N, C-alpha and C positions, 0 to 999 in steps of 0.2 A: 753467824746466826743459827741458833738451834731450832729444830722443829721435830714433830712426831712423824716419823716415816710411815706409821700405820695410817695416818689420816691425811698427810700432805705428800704430794708427788714431787720428787726432786727433778731438776732439769734433765738428768740422764745423759748429758753430753759433757765433754771436756771443755770447760769455759776458757782454759788456757789456749785452746785452738781457735777461739772465736775472736775475730778482729772487727773493728768498726768500719762500716761503709756508709753510715748514716750519722749525722749530727742532728739531734733533736733539741729544739729550744722550747723550754717550758715543761719541766718534768713533774707534772701534776698527777692527781689520781686518775683522771680520765686517760691520759696518755699511758699510764702504767697498766690500766685495765684493757686497753684497746691495742695500740700499735705494738707495745712491748709484748702483749699476749700473743698477737698474731705472729710476731717475729720469733718469739720463743717457741711457739708451736711448730713453725717452719724448720728451725734449726734442730729441734727434737726429731723431726721426721726425716730430715735429709741433711747429712753432714756436709754435703757439697755447698750448702748455703751459709756456711759458717763465716763467710766474709761480710755478712750483713748485720753484724752486731751494731749496737747503738751507743754512741757517746752522748750523754745528756749534758746540755748546757743550760745553766740557770743564771739569770741576769739580775734578779731583784734582790734587794737587801733582805726582804722577808722570806727568801728561799733558804736562809742559812740553816734552819733546823733540819729540814728535809735533806738538804745537801750533806750535812755532817752525819746524819743518821744513816743515809744510804752509803756514804763513804765508809763508815765504820762496819757496814755489813757487806762490803765489797760489791755494792750495787744490787745485792740480792734482796728480795722481799717476798712476802706471801701474798697471793691473790686468792681470795675466797669467792667463788662463783655461787650465787644464791639462786637455787632453782625454784621455779614456780610450783614444782611438785613438793616443795618443802625440804628437799635434799640439797645440802651444800657440799661443794667439792673444792678442795684447796690444792694449790701447787706453788712451788717456788719458781719465780720468773728469773731466768738467767741471762736474758738478752741485753741487759743494760751493763755493758762491759767497762764503761768509764764515765766519770762525772767531773764537770768543771763548773766553777762558780765565779762569776764576773768580778765579785768584790774581792776575791782572793788573787786571781791572776787573769785579767781580761785578755792578755796577749795569747794565752793558751787557746782560748775560744777562737780568736782570729786565725791562729795557725791551723786549727783543726778544719775550719771552713776552707782554708787555702790548700789543705792537704790533697795530694793526688789520690790518696786512698778513699777519700770521701766522694760519693756520687750523688748523695741526696742530703739536703738540709730541710728537715721537716719542722713543724712548729704547732704548738697549741698556745696561743697568746691571748685568747678570748676574743669575743666578737668586737669589743671596743679597742683591741690592741692594734688595729690597722690604721688608726688615726685619720679616718675618713669623715669629712663633714656630712652629717645626716641629710641635710637639705640639698647641698650642691653636688655631693658625690666626689668632691675634690679633696686631695690630700692637704692637711692643715700644716703649713710650714711655720706658723707663728707660735706654736707650742714651745715653751722655753727649752725643754730638753731636746726637741727636734732641731730648733734653731742652733743650739750649741753643737749638736753633732754635724749639722750641715756645715758649720764654720770650722769643724775639726779642732775644737778647743779642748785639747787633752784627750784622754782615753774615751772611747765611745760609752754612752750610757743607755742608748735605746737599741732595740733589735735592728733598726734601720742602720744605725751607725756601725754595729758589729758586722752586719752583712756587707756593708760597703767596704769596710777595711779588709774583711776576709776575701771578698771577690776581687778587690783590687790586687791583693797579693797573689790570688789564684791566676789572674790574667798575666801578672808579671812572671810567675814561675812556670807558666805553661802547663798547669795542672789539668786544664781541659774543661769541658762542658759540665753542667750541673743542673739538677732539678731542685726547685724550691717547692715543697709540698705542704700546703696548708691543711691542717686537720681540725679546723675550727668550724663551728656551726654557723656558716654564712652561705647564702645562695651564691653560687659560683665563687667559692672561696679562693680558688686559684686566680680568677680574674681580678678579684679584690686585692689579693696579695701582689699581683703584677702591677696593678695601678699604683698601689701604695709604695712599693719598693722602687719602681722605676721613676716615679715622681720625685722621691727623695734623691735618687742617684742623679737625676737631671739637675736638681738644685745644687748638689754638692760637687758633682764631677760628670759633666756631659759625656766625656769620652767613655767613662765606665758605664753609663747608661746605654750607650750604643753597643758596647761589648756585651752587656747583659741581654739586650734584645736579640742578639745573634747567637748567644751561647747558653742561655738559661731558659728552661721551660717551667711553667706554672700550671700543672694539671689541676682541674677541679676535682673535688672529692666529696663524698657524703659519708659521714661517720655517725655511728649510733651504738651506744651502750650506756644505760643509766648507771652512774657511778657516784654514790653519795660521798660527801666529805667523811673522813674518819675522825670521829670525836673520841674523847677520853674513854667513855664507856664502851665504844666500839673497839678500841684498842685492847682493852682488858678482855672483852668477850672473844675477840678473834684469837688473841694469844692463848687464852684458856682452851678454846676449841681446837686449836692447831698444835698445842703443846710447844709454842714458840716464844721467843723473846724478841720478836720483830718490833722495832721502834716505829716503823711506818707501814703497817699492813694496809692493804686495799681490799675492799669488797665491792661487788657489782652484781648486776642481774645476769641471768643465763643467756639472754638474747644478745646477739652481736651482729653488726653489719658494717661493711666498708665497701663502698663503690668508688672506683677511681678511673678517671680518664687515662688511657694508656699512652701518655705523652711524656716519657722519661728520656732525658738528654744523654744519660751516661749509664744506662742499665738500671736494673731494679731487682729486688728479691722476687722469687717465684711465689708470691703471696697467694696466688690463685690456688695453690695446692692445699691451702688451709682455709679456704672459704671466702677470700676476698674476691669481689667481682670487678672485672675490668670492662670498660665500655668506651665507645667513641664519644658519648655525650651523657653527662651525669644529670642533666636538667630535670628529667621526670622523677628520678630517684630523690634528689634533694628537695624538689618541690613537695613531694609526698611527705617526706620526713619532717621538713621544717613547718609545713602547713598543718600537719596532723599531730605529730608528737610534740614538737617544741611549742607550737602555738597553743595546744591543749594544756601543756604544762603552765604556760603563762596565764591562760584563762582561769585555771583552777587555783593558781598560787595565791593571789591577793585576796579573793573572796574566802578561800579556805583559811588563810592565816588570820584574817579579820574575824572569821566566825569562831576562831579559837583552836583550830587544828594546827599541829606542828609536824605531822607525818603524812605523806601522800596516801599511803594505804588506808590510814584511818579516815582521811577526808573522803576517799572514794567509796567508803562503806556508808557514807551519808547519801540518802536517796536523792536529795535535792542537788547535791554537787555532781553525783553520777549522771543525773538527768541533764544538767547543764553541759557537761562534757560530751555526752552522747549526742545531744541536739546540735552542739557546735560542730562536731565532726560530720554528722550526717546531713544537716540542713545548710550550714554556713560554708563548710570547707569542701565537701565532696564535689559540688558542681564546678569547682575551680581547680581540681586536681586530677588530671588524666593519669590513669594507672601506668606505671612503667611496664615494659615487656614482661610477660609471664608472671605478672603480679595480680593476685586476687585482693582487690582493695577492701572488700568486706572482711576477709580474713585478717588483713593487716590491721584494720581498726579493732577487730575483736581481740587480736593479740595485744594491741596497745592497752586496752582496758585491763587485760590480765596482767600486763607488766606494771601498770600503775597500782594494781591491787596486791602486788607481790609483798607479802608480810616479811619475808626474809630480808629483802632489800630495805624496805621501810625508809624511803628517801625523805630527806628533810625539806619541808616546804620553804624554809628560809633560804635554802640553796637556789630554789626556783625564783624566789623574789629578788635575789641578788642582781644588781646591775640591770634593772628593767629599762633604763634609759637606752642601753645598747641593744636590748632584746626586742623591744617593740618594733623598731624599724625593720628588723629582719624577719620576725615571726608573725607579726600581726598586721602591720601596715600594708604590705603588698596585696593581700586578699581583701582587706578592708577597702582599699581604693576601688577594686573591682566591684565589691558589693554596693558601695555608694553609687558608682556609675550606673549599675544595673537596677537601682531602686530596690535592692534586696533588703529584707528585714535585718536590722542591725541591733536588735534589742540586747542580745547577749554581749556584744562588744561595747555597747553603750554602758551596760552594767559593769563590765570589766574596767573600763576607763574611769568610771565614777569610783569604783573600788580602789583603783590605783591612786587616784587623787586623794582619797580619804587616808589611805595607807601612808602616803608621803606627807600629808599636811598635818594629820592629827596624831599619828604614832600610837594609837590606842585601839584595841580590838573590842569586840562586842562584850567581852567579859571584864572590861576595864583594865586589862593588862597592857602596860606600855612596852615598847620595844624600840630598838635602834634600827635605823635603815642603813643599808650599805649600797651606795650609788657612786662608785668611783668616777664615772664619766659625767656626773652632773656638773653643769656650769653654774656660774653665779647668776646668769640670766634665768636659767631654769629655776633656781631657788626663789627668785623674785616672783616668777609666775605661780609657783606653788603657794607662796605666802598670800597671794591675792584672795580676797573674799569673793570675787566674781568667778564662778566656776567656768565661765567661757574663756577667761584668760588662760586657764590651765591647758586648754586645747591648743595653745601655741607652743607647748613644750617641745623641745628639740626632738624628743623620742617619736613624735608623730609626723615629722618630716613635711609639715604643711598640708597634710591631708584634709584638715578642717579649715583651711583658709577661707573657703566659701560658706562655712557653717551649714552643712546640709540639714534641711529642716527636719526630716524624719529622725535622723540620728540625734540632733540636738534636743528634740522634744523628749525622746526616751532618756537621754543623758540627764536632762534637768530633773526628770522624775526620779531617776536612780540616785542622783546626788542628794536630793531632798530626803528620800526614804532612808538612805544609809545614815545621813546625819541625825535624823530625828527618831528613827525606829530601828536602826541597826542593819547590818549586812544581811542577816537571816531573813528579815522581812522583805528586803529588796530581792533576794535570791528566790524566795517563794513566788513573788510576783512574776519574775522572769519565767520560772518553770511552769507556772499556771497557764502560760500562753501556748503550751505544747499542743 
């Protein structure tokens, strides 16, 4: 891969001396802007950390393009960090030292997980990838691919099947203890991963489950860096800016944060040297981030998209949308978010607004709308339950859920533009609820986890008003009614 050394910083270390100590499942843009970035920075600064290179494992058929592109570039790619000051800084990331694709040779992935050289298996498999029922919190064993892997019918196809085969070989070859590190946006993501994987192992191989409980740790972590999808026009822009011919460049904001519980079973990189925070309990950090950043992203996504906006920074220049987000953060969320140690919550919220308005990043609203079925239970419902119990004003969340219903049901924005929705976790039952003409039926959607089972009167009155306004007068009219109540 070529690049302009005047504008792009090279790794500056001998990649031939870097070996993998980590297998990462799910080599998407966020992973390449976050964990790879931290690990590359660490190896740049300290050659003694060169045993912590990353082997990327890709499991899905749709990963083929990125897999082959990265393979052709020896795992190298450009990362452009877009500053809120308008200055972009680019570098070549060198910490991805090997790549495997399940459709090409699944056994290689299993062997890497079983390798004594590997101490950490990390993953970004999305919020919905853990296969947990939203209402019961139980692992869903009746999903066809899961059932197939539980029965060990041929090569594994799910992340659970691959981990089971790899850990089984690891137990047999005496490779030792391991850490499974979730890097997904979930409250207590390590606890969720532990619940999901051990539930699967118990169904498939109870002896393996017992071994994992004694030999594998699942630290909770909080991850944060806004990283848009790279579209065709972005690729041309980034390659032109960087003088590169990168097939899969990544761009992201300048803000970055990673807080991890320091519970590693077999050692870890010294990530703290490059800004990663280690703690005994990540709860306050993840609650702050999920309740403020992620929930605000969800809040602004559907109303902004239906109003006609397609970029976050453009939407945040709209006074009504900015007021909606500010009021949500300050009135609805702050009472339920204790600040983590040494954290100025007002400064954190101010920084969030600056990040949302970053014109250089210009994140796609469609990315925020993606997979709402999986996001609502994580970002919105936990605080909504508390608000309803406390009798708190729920007008902004009533408006959001009415907008979400309109987005899913009518697929048309205020300007008459139609669009396709992308909800990979949506069930057949959810589709029937969306199709109903009774807006109260929509409140039984799996995304809401039964929070509306008792139909709280204050919420429902506001929701009915918002549904009617959006349908007959458009989202903009409903939005103005919400912001008028300030």
